[in-house]
TIVEX-445661 format. One record per residue (C-alpha): residue number from 0; residue in one letter; x, y, z. Coordinates in nm, 2 decimals, m for minus. Example, Ala and Ser with C-alpha at 12.3 -4.5 7.8 and 13.67 -1.06 7.14 Angstrom:
REM residues 2
0, a, 1.23, m0.45, 0.78 .
1, s, 1.37, m0.11, 0.71 .
This chain:
REM residues 486
0, l, m0.37, 1.60, m2.51 .
1, q, m0.61, 1.33, m2.59 .
2, g, m0.48, 1.07, m2.84 .
3, r, m0.62, 0.80, m3.07 .
4, a, m0.77, 0.48, m2.89 .
5, q, m0.61, 0.16, m3.01 .
6, p, m0.71, m0.23, m2.98 .
7, v, m0.47, m0.39, m2.71 .
8, d, m0.36, m0.66, m2.95 .
9, l, m0.28, m0.42, m3.26 .
10, l, m0.06, m0.21, m2.99 .
11, v, 0.14, m0.48, m2.84 .
12, g, 0.22, m0.63, m3.17 .
13, y, 0.33, m0.22, m3.30 .
14, l, 0.53, m0.21, m3.00 .
15, a, 0.71, m0.53, m2.99 .
16, v, 0.78, m0.57, m3.36 .
17, d, 0.75, m0.25, m3.57 .
18, s, 1.05, m0.06, m3.63 .
19, n, 0.91, 0.28, m3.44 .
20, g, 0.86, 0.04, m3.13 .
21, m, 1.10, m0.13, m2.87 .
22, l, 1.32, m0.25, m3.16 .
23, g, 1.33, 0.09, m3.31 .
24, l, 1.61, 0.35, m3.33 .
25, p, 1.72, 0.40, m2.97 .
26, m, 1.76, 0.00, m2.97 .
27, a, 1.96, 0.02, m3.28 .
28, i, 2.20, 0.28, m3.16 .
29, a, 2.24, 0.15, m2.81 .
30, s, 2.32, m0.22, m2.96 .
31, t, 2.62, m0.09, m3.22 .
32, v, 2.73, 0.27, m3.16 .
33, v, 2.69, 0.30, m2.81 .
34, m, 2.81, m0.01, m2.71 .
35, a, 3.09, 0.05, m2.87 .
36, f, 3.17, 0.36, m2.71 .
37, i, 3.09, 0.21, m2.38 .
38, f, 3.37, m0.06, m2.40 .
39, f, 3.60, 0.20, m2.51 .
40, g, 3.50, 0.41, m2.17 .
41, v, 3.56, 0.11, m1.96 .
42, l, 3.89, 0.03, m2.11 .
43, l, 4.02, 0.36, m2.02 .
44, g, 3.88, 0.34, m1.67 .
45, l, 4.00, 0.00, m1.62 .
46, t, 4.34, 0.06, m1.76 .
47, g, 4.40, 0.40, m1.55 .
48, g, 4.27, 0.64, m1.81 .
49, s, 4.04, 0.84, m1.55 .
50, r, 4.38, 0.83, m1.30 .
51, f, 4.56, 0.97, m1.61 .
52, f, 4.35, 1.25, m1.69 .
53, t, 4.30, 1.36, m1.34 .
54, d, 4.70, 1.35, m1.29 .
55, a, 4.71, 1.57, m1.65 .
56, a, 4.48, 1.81, m1.52 .
57, m, 4.63, 1.82, m1.18 .
58, l, 5.01, 1.89, m1.39 .
59, g, 4.84, 2.16, m1.58 .
60, m, 4.61, 2.34, m1.33 .
61, g, 4.77, 2.26, m1.01 .
62, r, 5.02, 2.54, m1.00 .
63, f, 4.76, 2.81, m1.04 .
64, r, 4.54, 2.99, m0.78 .
65, g, 4.25, 2.73, m0.71 .
66, g, 4.42, 2.49, m0.84 .
67, s, 4.21, 2.18, m0.70 .
68, m, 3.86, 2.33, m0.88 .
69, k, 4.03, 2.40, m1.17 .
70, i, 4.13, 2.02, m1.18 .
71, s, 3.79, 1.94, m1.12 .
72, v, 3.69, 2.09, m1.42 .
73, l, 3.91, 1.99, m1.64 .
74, a, 3.95, 1.64, m1.54 .
75, s, 3.52, 1.60, m1.54 .
76, g, 3.54, 1.73, m1.87 .
77, l, 3.78, 1.54, m2.02 .
78, f, 3.64, 1.18, m1.83 .
79, g, 3.31, 1.29, m1.91 .
80, s, 3.31, 1.39, m2.27 .
81, i, 3.33, 0.99, m2.35 .
82, s, 3.14, 0.88, m2.01 .
83, g, 2.76, 0.79, m2.05 .
84, s, 2.64, 0.92, m1.73 .
85, a, 2.68, 1.25, m1.52 .
86, v, 2.62, 1.04, m1.20 .
87, a, 2.87, 0.82, m1.29 .
88, n, 3.13, 1.07, m1.40 .
89, v, 3.08, 1.28, m1.04 .
90, v, 3.12, 0.92, m0.85 .
91, g, 3.43, 0.84, m1.09 .
92, t, 3.61, 1.19, m1.07 .
93, g, 3.43, 1.32, m0.76 .
94, v, 3.57, 1.10, m0.48 .
95, v, 3.91, 1.23, m0.59 .
96, t, 3.87, 1.62, m0.65 .
97, i, 3.58, 1.70, m0.39 .
98, p, 3.84, 1.60, m0.11 .
99, m, 4.10, 1.79, m0.27 .
100, i, 3.86, 2.08, m0.33 .
101, k, 3.78, 2.07, 0.05 .
102, r, 4.12, 2.05, 0.18 .
103, d, 4.22, 2.37, 0.04 .
104, g, 3.93, 2.55, 0.19 .
105, y, 3.66, 2.54, m0.03 .
106, p, 3.30, 2.49, 0.14 .
107, a, 3.18, 2.15, 0.11 .
108, h, 2.87, 2.25, m0.08 .
109, k, 3.06, 2.44, m0.36 .
110, a, 3.32, 2.17, m0.38 .
111, a, 3.02, 1.91, m0.43 .
112, a, 2.85, 2.16, m0.69 .
113, i, 3.16, 2.27, m0.89 .
114, e, 3.22, 1.86, m0.93 .
115, a, 2.83, 1.82, m1.06 .
116, v, 2.84, 2.09, m1.30 .
117, a, 3.16, 1.97, m1.45 .
118, s, 3.04, 1.65, m1.47 .
119, t, 2.70, 1.73, m1.63 .
120, g, 2.87, 1.91, m1.86 .
121, g, 3.05, 1.59, m1.99 .
122, q, 2.72, 1.51, m2.11 .
123, l, 2.71, 1.80, m2.36 .
124, m, 3.08, 1.77, m2.49 .
125, p, 3.18, 1.56, m2.83 .
126, p, 3.23, 1.34, m2.92 .
127, v, 3.00, 1.10, m2.70 .
128, m, 2.75, 1.35, m2.54 .
129, g, 2.63, 1.02, m2.32 .
130, a, 2.54, 0.86, m2.66 .
131, s, 2.29, 1.15, m2.77 .
132, a, 2.50, 1.28, m3.08 .
133, f, 2.43, 0.96, m3.24 .
134, l, 2.10, 0.94, m3.19 .
135, m, 2.05, 1.32, m3.29 .
136, a, 2.23, 1.22, m3.61 .
137, e, 1.97, 0.95, m3.69 .
138, f, 1.68, 1.15, m3.61 .
139, l, 1.80, 1.45, m3.82 .
140, a, 1.92, 1.23, m4.08 .
141, v, 2.24, 1.48, m4.10 .
142, p, 2.60, 1.30, m4.08 .
143, y, 2.73, 1.25, m3.69 .
144, q, 3.02, 1.48, m3.75 .
145, d, 2.81, 1.77, m3.85 .
146, i, 2.62, 1.73, m3.49 .
147, v, 2.93, 1.68, m3.32 .
148, m, 3.09, 2.01, m3.46 .
149, a, 2.76, 2.20, m3.40 .
150, a, 2.78, 2.10, m3.02 .
151, l, 3.15, 2.17, m2.99 .
152, l, 3.16, 2.56, m2.92 .
153, p, 2.87, 2.59, m2.70 .
154, a, 3.01, 2.28, m2.50 .
155, l, 3.34, 2.52, m2.50 .
156, l, 3.16, 2.82, m2.38 .
157, y, 2.98, 2.62, m2.12 .
158, y, 3.33, 2.51, m1.97 .
159, a, 3.49, 2.84, m2.01 .
160, a, 3.23, 3.00, m1.76 .
161, l, 3.27, 2.72, m1.51 .
162, f, 3.65, 2.77, m1.55 .
163, i, 3.64, 3.15, m1.50 .
164, q, 3.40, 3.14, m1.18 .
165, a, 3.65, 2.84, m1.05 .
166, d, 3.95, 3.11, m1.09 .
167, l, 3.72, 3.42, m0.96 .
168, e, 3.59, 3.19, m0.65 .
169, a, 3.96, 3.10, m0.61 .
170, a, 4.05, 3.46, m0.58 .
171, k, 3.78, 3.59, m0.38 .
172, l, 3.86, 3.31, m0.09 .
173, n, 4.22, 3.36, m0.14 .
174, i, 4.28, 2.98, m0.20 .
175, k, 4.63, 2.91, m0.35 .
176, s, 4.74, 2.67, m0.56 .
177, v, 4.79, 2.29, m0.48 .
178, p, 5.11, 2.19, m0.29 .
179, k, 5.42, 2.10, m0.51 .
180, e, 5.43, 1.77, m0.34 .
181, d, 5.08, 1.66, m0.46 .
182, i, 5.13, 1.74, m0.79 .
183, p, 5.28, 1.45, m1.02 .
184, a, 5.58, 1.48, m1.21 .
185, g, 5.57, 1.54, m1.56 .
186, a, 5.76, 1.27, m1.65 .
187, l, 5.51, 1.02, m1.46 .
188, v, 5.21, 1.17, m1.65 .
189, a, 5.42, 1.11, m1.98 .
190, t, 5.41, 0.74, m1.90 .
191, g, 5.04, 0.76, m1.98 .
192, l, 5.06, 0.96, m2.33 .
193, h, 4.92, 0.62, m2.48 .
194, f, 4.56, 0.72, m2.34 .
195, a, 4.56, 1.06, m2.53 .
196, l, 4.71, 0.90, m2.83 .
197, a, 4.39, 0.67, m2.85 .
198, f, 4.18, 0.94, m2.78 .
199, g, 4.36, 1.14, m3.07 .
200, l, 4.31, 0.81, m3.27 .
201, l, 3.93, 0.83, m3.22 .
202, i, 3.87, 1.18, m3.32 .
203, y, 4.12, 1.13, m3.64 .
204, l, 3.92, 0.83, m3.76 .
205, l, 3.60, 1.02, m3.71 .
206, f, 3.66, 1.32, m3.85 .
207, w, 3.97, 1.28, m4.11 .
208, l, 3.90, 0.94, m4.24 .
209, r, 3.52, 0.97, m4.16 .
210, f, 3.50, 0.62, m4.00 .
211, q, 3.15, 0.51, m3.90 .
212, p, 3.14, 0.58, m3.50 .
213, e, 3.13, 0.23, m3.38 .
214, r, 3.41, 0.13, m3.62 .
215, a, 3.62, 0.42, m3.50 .
216, a, 3.55, 0.36, m3.13 .
217, l, 3.64, m0.01, m3.15 .
218, w, 3.99, 0.07, m3.35 .
219, a, 4.06, 0.33, m3.06 .
220, a, 3.99, 0.05, m2.83 .
221, g, 4.21, m0.20, m2.98 .
222, a, 4.48, 0.05, m3.00 .
223, l, 4.44, 0.10, m2.62 .
224, i, 4.43, m0.21, m2.53 .
225, i, 4.79, m0.28, m2.71 .
226, s, 4.93, 0.03, m2.58 .
227, s, 4.84, m0.03, m2.23 .
228, w, 5.01, m0.38, m2.25 .
229, l, 5.29, m0.25, m2.39 .
230, f, 5.36, 0.09, m2.16 .
231, g, 5.11, 0.08, m1.90 .
232, y, 5.07, 0.36, m1.62 .
233, r, 5.23, 0.45, m1.29 .
234, g, 5.44, 0.18, m1.32 .
235, e, 5.13, m0.08, m1.36 .
236, k, 5.01, m0.30, m1.66 .
237, p, 4.70, m0.41, m1.69 .
238, k, 4.63, m0.82, m1.63 .
239, a, 4.59, m1.09, m1.91 .
240, a, 4.23, m1.10, m1.78 .
241, l, 4.18, m0.73, m1.88 .
242, l, 3.96, m0.80, m2.22 .
243, f, 3.76, m1.01, m2.02 .
244, s, 3.67, m0.76, m1.74 .
245, s, 3.61, m0.49, m1.98 .
246, l, 3.40, m0.73, m2.16 .
247, s, 3.17, m0.79, m1.85 .
248, k, 3.18, m0.46, m1.73 .
249, t, 3.05, m0.32, m2.08 .
250, g, 2.78, m0.60, m2.07 .
251, h, 2.66, m0.47, m1.74 .
252, s, 2.66, m0.13, m1.83 .
253, v, 2.50, m0.20, m2.17 .
254, v, 2.20, m0.40, m2.04 .
255, e, 2.11, m0.09, m1.88 .
256, i, 2.15, 0.11, m2.17 .
257, l, 1.90, m0.16, m2.39 .
258, l, 1.66, m0.15, m2.14 .
259, i, 1.65, 0.24, m2.14 .
260, s, 1.65, 0.24, m2.52 .
261, a, 1.34, m0.04, m2.52 .
262, a, 1.17, 0.18, m2.32 .
263, s, 1.23, 0.48, m2.51 .
264, g, 1.14, 0.27, m2.81 .
265, i, 0.80, 0.17, m2.65 .
266, v, 0.71, 0.56, m2.58 .
267, i, 0.80, 0.67, m2.95 .
268, g, 0.56, 0.39, m3.05 .
269, i, 0.28, 0.49, m2.82 .
270, l, 0.34, 0.86, m2.93 .
271, n, 0.34, 0.77, m3.29 .
272, i, 0.06, 0.54, m3.30 .
273, t, m0.18, 0.75, m3.08 .
274, g, m0.08, 1.08, m3.27 .
275, l, 0.00, 1.25, m2.91 .
276, s, 0.33, 1.34, m3.03 .
277, f, 0.16, 1.57, m3.30 .
278, n, m0.10, 1.68, m3.04 .
279, l, 0.16, 1.78, m2.77 .
280, t, 0.37, 1.98, m3.06 .
281, y, 0.04, 2.14, m3.13 .
282, a, m0.03, 2.22, m2.81 .
283, l, 0.28, 2.41, m2.73 .
284, v, 0.28, 2.59, m3.04 .
285, q, m0.06, 2.72, m2.97 .
286, v, 0.02, 2.79, m2.61 .
287, g, 0.32, 2.98, m2.70 .
288, g, 0.09, 3.16, m2.99 .
289, h, 0.38, 3.13, m3.24 .
290, n, 0.58, 3.36, m2.99 .
291, v, 0.95, 3.22, m2.95 .
292, f, 1.05, 3.37, m2.67 .
293, l, 0.71, 3.23, m2.50 .
294, l, 0.75, 2.88, m2.64 .
295, l, 1.14, 2.86, m2.54 .
296, g, 1.02, 2.91, m2.19 .
297, l, 0.77, 2.68, m2.18 .
298, s, 0.99, 2.42, m2.38 .
299, a, 1.24, 2.47, m2.11 .
300, i, 1.06, 2.40, m1.82 .
301, v, 0.87, 2.08, m1.97 .
302, c, 1.27, 1.96, m2.06 .
303, i, 1.37, 2.02, m1.71 .
304, i, 1.07, 1.85, m1.55 .
305, l, 1.05, 1.54, m1.79 .
306, g, 1.45, 1.50, m1.76 .
307, m, 1.45, 1.45, m1.39 .
308, g, 1.55, 1.16, m1.26 .
309, l, 1.64, 0.97, m1.63 .
310, p, 1.98, 0.90, m1.76 .
311, t, 2.10, 1.11, m2.03 .
312, l, 2.01, 0.88, m2.34 .
313, g, 1.64, 0.85, m2.19 .
314, v, 1.60, 1.23, m2.13 .
315, y, 1.71, 1.31, m2.49 .
316, v, 1.48, 1.04, m2.68 .
317, l, 1.19, 1.16, m2.46 .
318, l, 1.25, 1.53, m2.57 .
319, a, 1.33, 1.48, m2.88 .
320, a, 1.01, 1.33, m2.96 .
321, l, 0.78, 1.54, m2.73 .
322, v, 0.94, 1.87, m2.77 .
323, a, 1.18, 1.95, m3.03 .
324, p, 0.92, 1.91, m3.32 .
325, a, 0.74, 2.23, m3.17 .
326, l, 1.06, 2.42, m3.19 .
327, i, 1.13, 2.31, m3.53 .
328, e, 0.78, 2.40, m3.61 .
329, v, 0.80, 2.74, m3.52 .
330, g, 1.14, 2.78, m3.79 .
331, i, 1.39, 2.70, m3.56 .
332, n, 1.71, 2.52, m3.69 .
333, p, 1.67, 2.14, m3.66 .
334, i, 2.01, 2.10, m3.50 .
335, a, 1.97, 2.40, m3.26 .
336, a, 1.62, 2.30, m3.15 .
337, h, 1.78, 1.94, m3.08 .
338, l, 2.07, 2.07, m2.88 .
339, y, 1.82, 2.32, m2.69 .
340, v, 1.61, 2.01, m2.54 .
341, l, 1.89, 1.84, m2.47 .
342, y, 2.07, 2.13, m2.28 .
343, f, 1.77, 2.17, m2.06 .
344, g, 1.72, 1.82, m2.03 .
345, m, 2.05, 1.79, m1.89 .
346, m, 1.99, 2.09, m1.67 .
347, s, 1.78, 1.86, m1.46 .
348, m, 2.09, 1.69, m1.31 .
349, i, 2.20, 2.02, m1.13 .
350, t, 1.85, 2.16, m1.09 .
351, p, 1.66, 2.12, m0.77 .
352, p, 1.45, 1.95, m0.63 .
353, i, 1.56, 1.62, m0.82 .
354, a, 1.94, 1.75, m0.91 .
355, m, 2.07, 1.40, m0.93 .
356, a, 2.44, 1.50, m1.02 .
357, a, 2.44, 1.76, m0.76 .
358, f, 2.28, 1.51, m0.49 .
359, a, 2.55, 1.24, m0.57 .
360, a, 2.82, 1.51, m0.53 .
361, a, 2.67, 1.60, m0.20 .
362, s, 2.70, 1.28, m0.07 .
363, i, 3.06, 1.26, m0.15 .
364, a, 3.11, 1.58, 0.01 .
365, k, 2.88, 1.52, 0.30 .
366, a, 2.75, 1.89, 0.26 .
367, p, 2.36, 1.97, 0.26 .
368, a, 2.21, 1.82, m0.07 .
369, m, 1.97, 2.12, m0.15 .
370, a, 2.28, 2.38, m0.11 .
371, t, 2.47, 2.22, m0.32 .
372, g, 2.19, 2.21, m0.57 .
373, w, 2.12, 2.58, m0.57 .
374, a, 2.49, 2.62, m0.58 .
375, a, 2.52, 2.40, m0.88 .
376, m, 2.25, 2.60, m1.06 .
377, r, 2.46, 2.92, m0.98 .
378, f, 2.81, 2.76, m1.14 .
379, g, 2.61, 2.63, m1.41 .
380, w, 2.42, 2.96, m1.52 .
381, s, 2.57, 2.96, m1.90 .
382, a, 2.38, 2.62, m1.99 .
383, y, 2.04, 2.81, m1.91 .
384, i, 2.16, 3.10, m2.14 .
385, i, 2.38, 2.96, m2.41 .
386, p, 2.12, 2.76, m2.55 .
387, v, 1.89, 3.04, m2.61 .
388, l, 2.15, 3.22, m2.79 .
389, f, 2.23, 2.93, m3.05 .
390, v, 1.85, 2.94, m3.12 .
391, f, 1.84, 3.28, m3.22 .
392, s, 2.21, 3.31, m3.35 .
393, p, 2.30, 2.96, m3.52 .
394, t, 2.65, 3.12, m3.53 .
395, l, 2.73, 2.98, m3.21 .
396, i, 2.68, 2.64, m3.34 .
397, l, 2.92, 2.70, m3.60 .
398, i, 2.64, 2.77, m3.87 .
399, g, 2.73, 3.11, m4.08 .
400, a, 3.00, 3.32, m4.20 .
401, p, 3.36, 3.25, m4.06 .
402, g, 3.34, 3.62, m3.97 .
403, d, 3.03, 3.62, m3.81 .
404, i, 3.11, 3.28, m3.61 .
405, a, 3.45, 3.49, m3.49 .
406, l, 3.29, 3.77, m3.37 .
407, a, 2.99, 3.58, m3.20 .
408, i, 3.27, 3.39, m3.03 .
409, v, 3.47, 3.69, m2.90 .
410, t, 3.14, 3.86, m2.78 .
411, a, 3.04, 3.55, m2.60 .
412, m, 3.40, 3.49, m2.42 .
413, i, 3.37, 3.86, m2.31 .
414, g, 3.02, 3.86, m2.19 .
415, i, 3.09, 3.52, m2.05 .
416, w, 3.35, 3.65, m1.82 .
417, l, 3.18, 3.95, m1.71 .
418, i, 2.89, 3.77, m1.58 .
419, s, 3.07, 3.56, m1.40 .
420, a, 3.24, 3.83, m1.22 .
421, a, 2.91, 3.96, m1.17 .
422, i, 2.79, 3.63, m1.00 .
423, a, 3.10, 3.59, m0.81 .
424, g, 3.08, 3.94, m0.67 .
425, f, 3.44, 3.98, m0.73 .
426, f, 3.69, 4.09, m1.05 .
427, t, 4.04, 4.21, m0.90 .
428, s, 3.86, 4.27, m0.57 .
429, a, 3.50, 4.25, m0.41 .
430, l, 3.27, 4.40, m0.65 .
431, s, 2.99, 4.64, m0.51 .
432, a, 2.61, 4.59, m0.57 .
433, k, 2.61, 4.86, m0.81 .
434, n, 2.93, 4.75, m0.99 .
435, r, 2.79, 4.37, m1.02 .
436, l, 2.49, 4.50, m1.14 .
437, a, 2.68, 4.66, m1.42 .
438, f, 2.89, 4.41, m1.50 .
439, g, 2.62, 4.18, m1.57 .
440, l, 2.46, 4.43, m1.80 .
441, s, 2.75, 4.46, m1.99 .
442, g, 2.77, 4.10, m2.00 .
443, i, 2.45, 4.04, m2.09 .
444, m, 2.47, 4.32, m2.39 .
445, c, 2.82, 4.13, m2.50 .
446, l, 2.64, 3.77, m2.51 .
447, i, 2.37, 3.90, m2.74 .
448, p, 2.48, 3.75, m3.07 .
449, a, 2.52, 4.04, m3.35 .
450, q, 2.29, 3.84, m3.59 .
451, a, 2.03, 3.79, m3.29 .
452, f, 1.81, 4.11, m3.43 .
453, t, 1.86, 4.41, m3.62 .
454, n, 2.07, 4.61, m3.41 .
455, g, 2.24, 4.33, m3.24 .
456, l, 2.61, 4.44, m3.34 .
457, l, 2.54, 4.79, m3.17 .
458, v, 2.42, 4.63, m2.87 .
459, d, 2.76, 4.40, m2.85 .
460, l, 2.99, 4.74, m2.90 .
461, l, 2.82, 4.91, m2.64 .
462, g, 2.85, 4.60, m2.40 .
463, l, 3.20, 4.58, m2.49 .
464, m, 3.28, 4.95, m2.41 .
465, l, 3.09, 4.92, m2.12 .
466, g, 3.28, 4.61, m2.03 .
467, a, 3.63, 4.75, m2.12 .
468, a, 3.59, 5.04, m1.86 .
469, l, 3.43, 4.83, m1.60 .
470, m, 3.76, 4.64, m1.63 .
471, f, 3.99, 4.91, m1.66 .
472, w, 3.85, 5.08, m1.35 .
473, e, 3.84, 4.76, m1.13 .
474, r, 4.22, 4.71, m1.20 .
475, f, 4.32, 5.08, m1.17 .
476, k, 4.10, 5.08, m0.82 .
477, t, 4.27, 4.79, m0.69 .
478, r, 4.67, 4.89, m0.82 .
479, k, 4.58, 5.23, m0.63 .
480, n, 4.45, 5.04, m0.30 .
481, l, 4.81, 4.82, m0.34 .
482, n, 5.01, 5.14, m0.35 .
483, l, 4.84, 5.28, m0.05 .
484, g, 4.86, 4.95, 0.13 .
485, l, 4.50, 4.90, 0.17 .
């Protein structure tokens, strides 16, 4: 891992003024695209958008069992999709959702864990992905829209796994719905529809009119300012100083991002001028012995370790420069490789010993930090599996024939359901150790994409048949016990 020695004057000049140094790509993206999206996110928060997302989630999910946990998943996913930090997302939504979850009877460490996992997932959910989507598009020289489409399905599967676990935990602990008096009225939530329209405008400008991301974000921000002044939310309209406050708060947030971007540029510059990035790529490939499974395992460990304590943008830039090239070198799809390192880098947020998002949630819940971290890993299990799947079968990042993609979606959803039941130890009733093992095995078989290897389709079919038999048996057993009054 030794690089080429460079004279100090050459090194300083290169890092200070070269386009591959401090003023390189991360700084360019941060000072244009990221700034525009931060402004949009700040406006959402100051005009009541985060409260609207929580209210909308409460209205939609509050009447179901375990409604408080599902509200946390939905609200954190919605707000986190345009937020630039998992920890900020935990703090922003967790102060509302975590006490609600605890009040319903969930243990404090589980309440904190579900919020941490949901908030971390926001960094993987388009359109912003913690600002990494824009950098990824530039690094790979592909349209931003392609990155977003590739990242969409894995993120939805991540949240599906979390949502299913929330439902099974509620059934297992006999957690009821949120009290009716705590659920906001539909008419009240409807007064905030302009937030959804601003978000919809952003998506429309990005994907239908193909605007540049920063231009689309500024148009959406302008629409949000006007609509908030016209309609307000919960009977309150923003004050005239809203624009000044938004710009001021954006400036404070951008300073941190720019510092991270400058540091990232310096790291990239040092890696380039010393040849260390090539050396690390070569070392990973050599240690992996061109064995893709071993290389993926090594890369995942490196990503989690290097990602500890870093914000999303810093995590991605570091891993895109150090780890992703090794994966591409052995023939992995470039988009899949970059998403892989992003996923495992972000898992450092919920993986002990430095699980920043989990520990932030634990402080709100007044729960043991390490217990929260381990629970977060359990709830976030899908994020450790899904990247491996789309590496071997790009159908999960929407690359391939429509029929193959549809099959991959169906089998992945069923597999997630079965594995979630095995982890929770509950389906329609408590599962025995033997049945948990069977549910887990059938779920793994279903999760394996049909295109992953020669007999992948056969494995999927066997998994589906085994899973169907297990689910039928559990439902039959539960009904029989109910009829017998057991």
